[in-house]
N, C-alpha and C positions, 0 to 999 in steps of 0.2 A: 471923485469916485463915489458911486452910489451902491448901497447894499439893498438889494431887492428881497423882500420877505413875503411869506404867505400871509394873507389877511386873516385866515382862520386860526392858525396855530403859532405864527410868528417865526417859523423856521426859515433860515437863510436859503435863498434860491440861487441868486447870482451876485457877483461883484462886477459892476458894470461902469464903464467910462462913458458918461453922458456929456456930449458936446453940444452946446447951444441952449437957447432958452426954450421954454415951452414944456408941455406935458410929455410924459413918457408913454408912447403908444406902441413902439417897437424897440427891440433890442437887436442891434446888428451883431452877428456872431463874432466878428473879428474884434469887437470892443469888449467882449465878456472875458474878464481876467480869471475868474474862478466860477465854475459851474457845479452847483450842488444838487441840481434838479434830477428828477426821475423822468424817463421817457417811455411813452406807450404809443408806438407808431409815430404819428405826427404831433401828438399831444405832449406838452411839457407840464409835468405835475410836481406837486410838493412831495418830497420823499417821505415825509412823516404822515400826513393825513390824506394824501391823494387828491387834494384840491387842484383842479385844472387851472394853470397859470396862463397858458397861451398855446399857440399853435405854431409849429415849425414850418416856415415857408421857404426853406432853402438857405438863403444867405442871411435871413433875419427871422426873429421870432415875434409874431404879432401877439401882444399881451391882451389879456381879457380884463376889461375895466372892472374894478372892484375886487379882483381876485388877489391883488398884491398891495403892499405898501412899500415905501422906500425912505431911506434916510441917507444923508451925506450931502455932498456939494456937486453942482453941475459946473462944467467949464464953459464960460461965456464965449 
């Protein structure tokens, strides 16, 4: 389970179940266990500072590189 945080202020954005190796480019919505984000149309933002984390594409969220950090473990 990964905890995805805002790179600017460190506020929690998602609790996400990452399956597989590799970098985190998208978050599949069905794998998000807790969502703390703010939404502005299709933009997914940090609820505290308003930093744009990604764009909602329907079934997944495409994350913006450098806008977030994460900690936790991936499931291989």
